[in-house]
N, C-alpha and C positions, 0 to 999 in steps of 0.2 A: 283646613278643610276636613269635614267629616260627613261622609255619605254612607256611613255604615248601615243606616236604616233605609237607604234608598230602594233596596230591592222590594220592600213592602209597600212603597208609595206608588200611586198610579202614574204611568207615563203619559205624556201628551201624545196622543195618537195622531200621527201624520205620516204621509207617504214619502218614500224616497223621491228625489227630484229627477229632472231630466238627465243629469250626469250619470245616473245609474240605469238609464234605459236606452243607451246607445248600443250599437253592435258589440263594441268592446268597452269595458269600464273597469274601474278599480274595485277589487274585492277586499282583501285583507292585507295587513302588513305584519311581517315577522321581525321581531327585535331580539337581540341578545342582550341580556341584562347582567350586570355584575351583582346587583341586589334585587332579587325578584320581588321580595315583599314590598320594598319601597316603591319600585316602579309600577307594579300592578295596583297598589293602593293609590298612587298618584293619578293614574288614568281613571280608576274607578271614581275617585272623588272629584277630579277636575271635570269630567264629562258625564258623570252619572252612569257609566257603563256597568253592566251586570257581569259578574264573574261567572262564566258559563261552565268552566272546568278548571280545576286547580290540582296540581300535584307538587311534589318537592322540586320537580325539574322544569315545570312550565305552568303558565297561566293563559287561559283563553278568555277574552273579554269581548262583549258585543252589546248591541242594542236591538230590541225587538226579536231576540233569539238569533240574530245574525252575527257571526263572528267578524270582528273588525281588527282585533289585535291578537297575536300570539306571541307571548314573551317567554323566551327560553333562558333558564338560569345557568350562567357560566361565571361563577365567582372569580375564576382566574383569568378571565378575558382582559386584554389590555383596553384601556379607555379609548373611546372613539377619538379620531383626530380630524378636525375640520379641514386640514390640508390634504386629506386623502379622499378617494372616491367613497361615496356612501350616501347617507340620507341628509338632505337639507331640511325638509320637513314633511310630515304627514299632515294632510289637510282634511279636517273633518268638516263635512258640509251639513249645516243645519237645514232641516226641511223647509222652514219658513223664517221670515225676518223676526216674527214674534218669538219663535223658539230661540233665536239668537239673542234677542233682547233679554229673555229670561235667564239665559246663560251668562250674559254680561253682568247682570245684577248678582248672580250667584258668585262669580269670581270676585266681584267688588266687595261683597259681604265677607268673603273668605280671605280677602287681601292677597289674592294670587298675583304675583308679579308678572307683567307682560313686557315684551321687548319691543312691541310696535303695534300700530293699528293703521290701516291704509284703505282708501277707497280706490279700487282698481277699475271703476267703470262698470265692468261686468259683475263685480262682487264687492262685498264689504268684509274686511278681514282683520282678525286679531292674531298676533304672533307671540309665542312664548317658547320656553324650553322645558323639557322634563328634567328630573334630577340627574340624569346621566348625559345631558347635553344634546339629546335628540330634539330637533326642531318640531314645533307644532303650529299649525294654522287652524283656526276655527272661523268659519266664514258662512255667509249666506250669498246666494246668487240673486242678482237682479233678474227680472223677467227677460226672457230671451229676446223679445221684440225690442228691448232697449239696448241690446248689445250692438256695437258699431263695427261693421265689417267693411274693409276696403281692400279691393283686389285679392279677395280670398283670405285676408289676414284680419284678426280681431284687434281692436284697440284696447289696450290694457294699461292705462296710465297709473301712476302712483301719486295719489293726492291725500291730503289730510282727511281723516275719517270723521264724519259728523256723528259722533256717538249718541248725542242727544236725540237726533232724528230716529235712530234705531229704537231707543228706549221709549219713544212716543207710541210704539206699537203695543205697549202693555201699560198697565197701571203699576208703577213701582211699589206702591203701598201694599198691593195684594199679590203681585206676581211671585211665583216660587218656581224652583227648578228641582223637583223631587227626584228626577231620574232623566236619563237621556231620552229624547223623543224617539219613538219607535222607528221613525224614518231616517234617523241619523246614519250617514254613510261616509266612507272615505271618498271624497270627490276627486282628489288627485294626489299624486306623490310628486315631490320635487327632489331631484337627485343632485349630488355633487359628482361631477364627472371630470375626466382628464382633458377632453376636447370635444367641441360641439359637433364637428363633422362625424366623428365616430359614433357619437350618441344618435345622431340622425340616421346614419346608415343602419343602425340596429333597430331603433324604435320606429323609424319610418320605413326603411327598406325591408327589414326582416319581419317586423310585427305588423306593419301596414297602417300605422297611425299617420294622420295628416298634419303637416306643419300649420300652426295657427299664428305663430309670432316668433320672431327672432330678433333680439336686440340686446345691447349692453352686456354681452357675455353670457346670454341665456337663450335657450330655445324652448318652445312650447309646442306640444303636439296633442292631438285628440282623435277620437273616433266620433263619427256622427255629428260633426259640427258643434261639439261642445267647445268651450274656450280653451281648456286643456285638461287632459287626464294625466299627462306626464310632463313635468318641467325638468330641465337640466341646466346647470350652470357651472362655470369655471371661476367663479368669483374668488374662491380661496383654494381651489384644487387644480388649477391649470397645470397640465402635464402629469397629473397623478397616474400611477400605474395600477396594476391589479390590486384589488383590496385584499388585505391580509385576513385570513380566515379566523385568526385568534383575537380579533377585536370585537368589542361590544358595539352595539348600534344596529344598523340595518343588516338583516340576514336575507330577507326575500320580500317580495310583494306579489300579489296575485292580480291577474287581469282576467275578468270573467267574460265569456262569450255569451251573448244574449240568446243564441240558439245554435243548433247543430251546424247550420250553414256558415255562420260567423266563425265557429271553432275550426271547421274544416278548411276554410279559406286561409285562416291565420296559420294553422299547422302546415299547410302546403307552402306558404310563403317562407316559413322558417326552414323547411326542408330545401327549398330552392336556393336559399341564402347560405346553405351548409352550416346553419347555426346548430349548436349543441342541442340535442333533444333527448329527454329521458321520460319514459312513460310514468305516470303516477295514477293513483286510484281515481282521481277526478279529472285527469287530462294529461298534461305533459309539463315538463320543466325545462327551461333553457337558462342561459346566463348571458348577461350583457358584457361588453368588452372589459368591464372592470370587475367581473366575477360576481356581481349581484344576481342572485337567482330570481327568475321571473317565472311564475307558475301560470300557465294558461289553463283555465278551469272551464269545464262544461257546466252549464246550469240547466 
């Protein structure tokens, strides 16, 4: 992959989708990297992200001037362990199906290995891993009117993905992916946790997300009737205890409040739940039961 000239190429201008317009939604993800150069270059080239800021100690990458990833350099960090609590994947949401099609052609031409591709009814998703083992999902959402809800829960099957149907959105002979679409955002984060009940007590009880699906060792929660902003599973991490601070991988992620009212309600819930709270320049920071830092951000 080589996107070294992408910063000079025009982006496809498109708006963030419904996932980023709910009362609470995902902002950015913070990763700890053993090799900062390699990891930041990977995300730059894979997604066409712009490097917004770079020092010897960290890199900040984003799309449309919006930060999506902050990568901290810790060369002595222990490798991430999938049996521990942490990140299952960061899910990057393409603004349109055509944007997704252009990205699929980009990774095909660059021979980027993927680990899977699935049709989840509400979305169409590709899965892969970064060089340090952090999971990545790149997906597009189907129109909300096509999502199936039953008794307040959304249907999210896992079926084979019709990749050719997505590619029909563009002309493969002329379609290019010079840079990330300006509306690219992180639609959701999916976490490895030690048990689902504790995850729900924190993300539902303390943060106020709504349950949208629970099945097969995983729980899914959202704000504003999105299919999910936070997923959590015990597929490899059942019984995991607090995450070790000296590991590479997930350091934190942010949840943005759409307005002051949403921020104040969520901050009050955290207080009522006796959750850890520390003020920051943009809001406050708390931690989930496994030590993952969650930043509540005023927008």
